[in-house]
C-alpha positions as CSV (number, residue, x, y, z in Angstrom):
1,Q,-31.3,-2.3,2.3
2,L,-32.2,0.6,4.7
3,E,-31.1,-1.5,7.8
4,E,-27.8,-2.3,6.1
5,E,-27.2,1.4,5.4
6,K,-27.9,2.2,9.0
7,R,-25.6,-0.5,10.2
8,L,-22.7,0.7,8.0
9,L,-23.3,4.3,9.1
10,Y,-23.3,3.2,12.7
11,V,-20.0,1.3,12.2
12,A,-18.4,4.3,10.5
13,M,-19.6,6.7,13.2
14,T,-18.4,4.6,16.1
15,R,-14.8,4.6,14.7
16,V,-14.5,8.3,15.6
17,R,-12.1,9.3,18.3
18,E,-12.7,13.0,18.8
19,H,-14.8,14.7,16.1
20,L,-17.3,13.5,13.5
21,I,-18.4,15.5,10.5
22,L,-21.4,14.2,8.5
23,A,-22.4,16.0,5.3
24,G,-25.4,15.2,3.1
25,S,-28.2,16.7,1.1
26,G,-32.0,16.2,0.9
27,R,-35.4,17.7,1.5
28,F,-35.6,18.5,5.2
29,D,-38.8,20.6,5.0
30,K,-41.2,17.7,4.5
31,E,-42.5,15.1,6.9
32,V,-40.5,11.9,6.9
33,S,-41.1,8.5,8.6
34,V,-38.8,7.8,11.5
35,Q,-38.8,4.1,10.5
36,T,-38.3,4.5,6.8
37,P,-36.4,7.8,6.1
38,A,-35.4,8.4,2.5
39,S,-31.7,8.9,3.1
40,P,-29.0,8.3,5.8
41,M,-28.9,12.0,6.6
42,Q,-32.7,12.1,7.1
43,S,-32.3,9.1,9.4
44,V,-29.8,11.0,11.6
45,L,-31.8,14.2,11.6
46,A,-35.0,12.3,12.4
47,E,-33.4,10.6,15.3
48,L,-32.2,14.0,16.6
49,R,-35.8,15.3,16.1
50,L,-34.6,18.2,13.9
51,I,-36.9,17.6,10.9
52,P,-40.7,17.1,10.7
53,T,-41.5,13.4,11.3
54,D,-44.6,11.3,11.6
55,E,-43.9,11.5,15.4
56,D,-43.3,15.2,15.6
57,K,-45.0,17.0,12.7
58,N,-44.4,20.5,14.1
59,Q,-40.6,20.3,14.1
60,T,-38.7,22.5,11.5
61,F,-35.2,22.2,10.4
62,P,-33.2,25.0,11.9
63,A,-32.1,27.9,9.6
64,D,-29.2,28.8,11.8
65,P,-26.5,26.6,13.5
66,V,-27.7,24.9,16.6
67,I,-26.1,22.6,19.2
68,V,-28.1,19.8,20.8
69,N,-27.1,17.2,23.4
70,Y,-27.5,13.6,22.4
71,G,-26.2,10.6,24.3
72,G,-23.9,12.8,26.4
73,S,-22.3,14.4,23.3
74,E,-22.7,17.8,21.8
75,V,-24.0,17.8,18.2
76,K,-23.7,20.9,16.1
77,I,-26.1,21.1,13.1
78,E,-25.6,23.7,10.4
79,N,-28.0,24.2,7.4
80,V,-25.9,25.0,4.4
81,S,-28.8,25.4,2.0
82,K,-28.3,26.2,-1.7
83,E,-29.8,29.7,-1.1
84,R,-26.7,30.4,1.1
85,I,-24.2,29.5,-1.7
86,P,-23.9,32.5,-4.2
87,G,-25.1,31.7,-7.7
88,T,-26.6,28.4,-7.0
89,A,-30.2,29.3,-5.9
90,D,-32.6,27.0,-7.9
91,R,-29.7,25.9,-10.1
92,S,-28.2,22.6,-10.8
93,F,-24.6,21.9,-11.7
94,T,-25.8,19.2,-14.0
95,L,-26.3,22.1,-16.5
96,I,-22.6,21.9,-17.1
97,D,-22.8,18.4,-18.4
98,R,-26.1,19.0,-20.3
99,Y,-25.2,22.3,-22.0
100,E,-21.4,22.5,-22.0
101,N,-21.2,23.4,-25.7
102,E,-23.8,26.2,-25.4
103,I,-22.0,27.6,-22.4
104,V,-18.6,27.6,-24.0
105,S,-20.0,29.2,-27.1
106,G,-21.8,31.9,-25.1
107,L,-25.2,30.8,-26.2
108,K,-28.3,30.9,-24.1
109,I,-29.3,27.7,-22.3
110,P,-32.8,26.7,-23.5
111,G,-35.6,27.6,-21.1
112,I,-33.2,28.9,-18.4
113,E,-32.5,32.5,-17.4
114,T,-28.8,32.5,-16.7
115,D,-27.2,35.1,-14.4
116,K,-23.7,36.3,-13.9
117,N,-23.1,34.3,-10.7
118,L,-24.1,31.1,-12.3
119,M,-22.0,31.7,-15.4
120,D,-19.0,32.5,-13.3
121,T,-19.5,29.3,-11.4
122,V,-19.9,27.3,-14.6
123,T,-16.9,28.9,-16.2
124,G,-14.8,28.1,-13.2
125,R,-15.9,24.5,-13.3
126,L,-15.1,24.3,-17.0
127,D,-11.7,25.8,-16.5
128,H,-11.0,23.3,-13.8
129,K,-12.0,20.5,-16.2
130,E,-9.5,21.7,-18.8
131,R,-6.5,21.7,-16.4
132,P,-4.1,18.7,-16.8
133,L,-4.7,16.0,-14.3
134,P,-2.0,15.4,-11.7
135,E,0.6,12.8,-12.6
136,K,-0.5,9.4,-11.5
137,P,1.8,7.5,-9.0
138,I,4.0,5.0,-10.8
139,P,3.7,1.3,-9.8
140,L,7.1,0.2,-8.5
141,S,8.1,-3.0,-6.8
142,I,10.6,-3.0,-3.9
143,T,12.7,-5.4,-6.0
144,G,12.7,-2.8,-8.9
145,L,13.8,0.0,-6.6
146,L,16.6,-2.1,-5.3
147,E,17.7,-2.9,-8.8
148,Y,17.8,0.8,-9.6
149,R,19.8,1.5,-6.4
150,Q,22.4,-1.1,-7.4
151,C,22.6,-0.2,-11.0
152,P,20.3,2.4,-12.8
153,A,21.3,1.0,-16.2
154,R,20.3,-2.5,-15.2
155,Y,16.9,-1.2,-14.1
156,Y,16.5,0.7,-17.4
157,F,17.2,-2.4,-19.6
158,K,15.2,-4.8,-17.4
159,Y,12.1,-2.7,-16.5
160,R,11.9,0.1,-18.9
161,Q,12.9,-1.8,-22.1
162,G,11.9,-5.3,-21.0
163,V,15.1,-6.8,-22.3
164,P,15.3,-10.4,-21.0
165,E,18.2,-11.2,-18.7
166,E,20.2,-14.3,-18.7
167,E,20.0,-16.4,-15.5
168,T,22.8,-15.8,-12.9
169,F,24.0,-19.3,-11.8
170,L,25.0,-20.5,-8.4
171,P,28.8,-20.4,-8.3
172,S,29.3,-24.0,-7.1
173,S,29.2,-25.9,-10.4
174,S,27.9,-25.6,-14.0
175,G,24.5,-26.9,-15.1
176,R,22.8,-26.1,-11.8
177,M,19.5,-24.4,-11.2
178,G,19.8,-20.7,-11.4
179,G,20.3,-18.8,-8.1
180,A,17.3,-16.6,-8.4
181,E,15.1,-19.6,-9.4
182,F,16.4,-21.8,-6.6
183,G,15.9,-19.0,-4.0
184,S,12.3,-18.4,-5.2
185,R,11.4,-22.1,-4.9
186,V,13.0,-22.4,-1.5
187,H,10.8,-19.4,-0.4
188,D,7.8,-21.3,-1.6
189,V,8.8,-24.3,0.5
190,L,9.3,-22.0,3.5
191,N,5.9,-20.5,3.1
192,L,4.3,-24.0,3.2
193,F,6.5,-25.5,5.8
194,D,4.7,-26.8,8.9
195,F,6.7,-25.8,12.0
196,E,5.2,-28.8,13.9
197,K,6.6,-31.4,11.6
198,T,10.2,-32.5,10.9
199,P,11.9,-31.6,7.6
200,E,12.0,-35.4,6.7
201,E,8.3,-35.7,7.1
202,Q,7.3,-33.0,4.6
203,L,10.1,-31.8,2.4
204,P,9.8,-34.4,-0.4
205,A,6.1,-33.4,-1.0
206,L,6.8,-29.7,-0.5
207,S,9.8,-29.7,-2.8
208,R,7.7,-31.4,-5.5
209,A,4.9,-28.9,-5.0
210,A,7.4,-26.0,-5.3
211,G,8.9,-27.5,-8.5
212,I,12.3,-28.3,-7.1
213,H,14.0,-31.1,-9.1
214,P,14.8,-34.3,-7.1
215,D,18.5,-33.7,-7.7
216,Y,18.3,-30.8,-5.3
217,Q,16.2,-32.3,-2.5
218,D,19.2,-33.3,-0.5
219,E,20.5,-29.8,-0.6
220,V,17.1,-28.4,0.5
221,L,16.9,-31.0,3.3
222,K,20.3,-29.9,4.5
223,L,19.2,-26.2,4.6
224,F,16.1,-27.0,6.5
225,R,17.8,-29.2,9.1
226,V,20.1,-26.3,9.9
227,F,17.1,-23.9,10.0
228,T,15.0,-26.1,12.3
229,G,17.9,-26.4,14.7
230,C,18.5,-22.7,15.2
231,N,17.0,-20.3,17.8
232,L,15.2,-18.3,15.2
233,F,13.1,-21.4,14.3
234,T,12.1,-21.7,18.0
235,D,11.1,-18.1,18.1
236,L,8.9,-18.5,15.0
237,R,7.4,-21.7,16.2
238,S,6.4,-20.1,19.6
239,A,5.4,-16.6,18.2
240,D,2.2,-15.1,19.5
241,E,1.4,-14.1,15.9
242,L,3.0,-15.1,12.7
243,Y,2.3,-14.0,9.1
244,R,4.1,-15.5,6.1
245,E,4.4,-14.1,2.6
246,L,2.6,-10.9,3.6
247,P,2.0,-8.6,0.5
248,F,1.8,-4.9,0.9
249,S,1.7,-1.6,-0.9
250,M,2.5,1.9,0.2
251,K,2.5,5.4,-1.4
252,L,5.8,7.2,-1.3
253,D,6.7,10.4,-3.2
254,G,4.7,9.7,-6.4
255,A,5.1,6.0,-6.4
256,N,3.1,3.0,-5.3
257,L,5.7,0.7,-3.7
258,S,4.8,-2.9,-3.4
259,G,6.5,-5.9,-2.0
260,V,6.1,-9.1,0.0
261,M,7.4,-9.7,3.6
262,D,8.7,-13.3,4.0
263,A,7.6,-13.2,7.7
264,L,6.2,-10.8,10.2
265,F,5.9,-12.1,13.8
266,R,5.1,-10.9,17.3
267,K,6.6,-12.0,20.6
268,G,5.1,-10.5,23.7
269,E,2.7,-7.5,23.8
270,R,4.4,-5.1,21.3
271,S,7.6,-6.8,20.0
272,W,7.2,-7.2,16.3
273,F,9.9,-8.5,14.0
274,I,10.3,-8.6,10.2
275,L,12.2,-11.5,8.8
276,D,13.6,-12.0,5.3
277,Y,15.2,-15.3,4.1
278,K,18.2,-15.3,1.8
279,T,19.7,-18.3,-0.1
280,D,23.0,-16.5,-1.0
281,D,26.0,-18.8,-1.1
282,V,28.2,-16.8,1.4
283,E,30.3,-17.5,4.4
284,G,32.5,-15.8,7.0
285,D,32.9,-12.1,6.5
286,E,30.9,-12.2,3.3
287,I,27.7,-12.7,5.4
288,T,28.0,-9.3,7.2
289,A,28.9,-7.5,4.0
290,R,26.0,-9.1,2.1
291,A,23.6,-8.3,5.0
292,E,24.5,-4.6,4.9
293,A,23.5,-4.6,1.2
294,Y,20.1,-6.2,2.0
295,F,19.2,-4.2,5.1
296,F,17.9,-1.2,3.1
297,Q,15.3,-3.6,1.6
298,I,14.1,-4.7,5.1
299,F,14.1,-1.2,6.4
300,L,11.7,-0.3,3.5
301,Y,9.5,-3.1,4.8
302,A,9.6,-1.6,8.2
303,L,8.7,1.8,6.8
304,A,5.7,0.3,5.0
305,L,4.6,-1.3,8.2
306,Q,4.7,2.0,10.0
307,K,2.8,3.8,7.2
308,I,0.1,1.1,6.9
309,L,-0.4,0.0,10.5
310,G,1.0,3.0,12.4
311,F,3.8,1.3,14.2
312,A,7.3,0.0,13.3
313,P,8.8,-3.3,14.2
314,Q,11.3,-3.6,17.0
315,N,13.9,-5.3,14.9
316,I,14.5,-6.5,11.3
317,M,16.2,-9.8,10.7
318,L,17.9,-11.6,7.8
319,Y,18.4,-15.3,7.8
320,F,21.0,-16.8,5.4
321,L,19.9,-20.4,4.9
322,R,23.2,-21.8,3.6
323,P,25.4,-20.8,6.5
324,G,22.5,-20.7,9.0
325,S,23.3,-17.2,10.0
326,V,21.0,-14.6,11.5
327,Q,21.8,-10.9,11.0
328,E,19.7,-8.4,13.0
329,K,19.3,-4.6,13.4
330,E,17.2,-2.5,15.6
331,V,14.7,-0.1,14.0
332,S,14.7,3.6,15.0
333,E,12.8,6.6,13.8
334,S,16.0,8.2,12.4
335,T,16.8,5.0,10.4
336,L,13.3,4.9,9.0
337,R,13.5,8.6,8.1
338,A,16.8,8.1,6.3
339,T,15.4,5.1,4.5
340,G,12.4,7.1,3.3
341,E,14.6,10.0,2.1
342,E,16.9,7.7,0.2
343,A,13.9,5.9,-1.4
344,Q,12.5,9.3,-2.4
345,K,15.7,10.2,-4.2
346,L,15.7,6.8,-6.0
347,I,12.1,7.3,-7.1
348,A,12.9,10.9,-8.3
349,G,15.7,9.4,-10.4
350,I,13.4,6.8,-12.0
351,R,10.7,9.4,-12.7
352,G,13.4,11.8,-14.2
353,D,14.7,9.1,-16.5
354,D,18.1,9.2,-14.9
355,F,19.9,5.9,-15.8
356,P,23.7,6.4,-15.7
357,L,26.1,3.5,-16.1
358,V,27.6,2.4,-12.8
359,K,30.7,0.2,-12.9
360,S,30.9,-2.4,-10.2
361,P,32.2,-6.0,-9.7
362,R,28.6,-7.1,-10.3
363,C,29.0,-6.1,-14.0
364,F,31.0,-9.3,-14.7
365,S,28.1,-11.5,-13.7
366,C,25.4,-9.3,-15.3
367,A,24.0,-10.1,-18.7
368,Y,23.6,-6.4,-19.5
369,G,27.1,-5.6,-18.2
370,R,28.5,-8.0,-20.7
371,T,26.5,-6.7,-23.6
372,F,24.6,-3.4,-23.8
373,C,26.5,-1.6,-21.1
374,K,29.8,-2.7,-22.7
375,I,28.6,-1.2,-26.0
376,L,27.7,2.1,-24.4
377,E,31.0,2.5,-22.5
C-alpha cells in the first residue's frame, strides 16, 4: 500500500510544469523510518532530511521557511503549525460536529475551556454551513440545447413536461420508418462499419444488428455505396487517428453539456477534424441551407474539444448521406467565442424558464405545434 501511494505521488509530482505545492499534516517532531513513513508528507520530508529519521536522529523540522536544493530544483518548506493559526492551538475543528448544539445554544463544551478565538472560528464555520449551497449545474444535452434554440416551447413540452412527441416521418411515402429512428439506426451501422470491407460484405449483418427492417436494406446499401465512393471515406480510411461515437461532457455557464461526436479524426501532425453524419432527405440548394442550421451543433463540439483537450479542430464537416454531399467550415477563435456566447444565452433562457412560442414552418410537422401550441396561441 505504501509503495502504491509513493508511486501515485510520484506520478502526480512529475506532471508539474513550473511550480508544485504540496500541503499536508502530521507529527514532524518524532523520529520516523525512511523506509516506512506514516504518511506521504512524512515520506517527502524524510527524503529531504527535514525531519528526524532513523538515519538522521538529530534533524529537526524547521520552524521558519527554508529553501533547500534537491535534484537541481529549489524546494521551499514552510511550517504552518497549528500554533501559528489564531484560535486553533490545541483545538480540533471536530468540536463543531461533536458539540454543535451546545455551541449554538451558548452552553459550555464539556471538559474544554473555550476561548473567544475558538468561538469566533466555530461561529464562522456554523454560519458558513447555514448559507445556501450554490446552484448545481443543470444536465443538458447538446440535442436539448438545439431543440431550445429552434423552438423554446418545443423544449418545454418535450424536456420539462415530458410530453411524448409523435414521430416525424420521412417525406417520401406513408408507412415508412420514422426519420429520427432511421437516422439513429444508420448511425449505429456507421459506427460498426469496417472501412476495409465492401458494403455488400457487411451491411446485411450490420443492418440486422442495428434493427433495420429488411425492407430498408436496399436503401441503406445505396447510401453506403455512395459513401464509400467519396473522398471523405478515403480520408477516414487513411486517417492517422480515428475515433467514432465519441461521448463528451463540458461545463458551460451553469450547465453540464453532453453529446456524442460521430467521428473525430486526425490527418498529419495537428490537423484534426470533427465529422457529423446527417440522413436528411435534401438536395440542391436545400443542402447548404440545412447545413447552416446544423453548423452551430458542430461548433459546439469543437468548443467542447477545445475546453477538454486544449485545442480546437482545424475544420468541422457535415456529410449528408442521401445526396452524398460534404459541407465544411474552418474553425476560428472568433467563431468558437461567438458559439460559446450564444450557448450561454440559450442556457440562461432555460434556467430562467423562458419558453416563448416561436412560429416557423416547422410547426406544421411538429406534434406540439399541431396541438398544445395551437391551443396557446
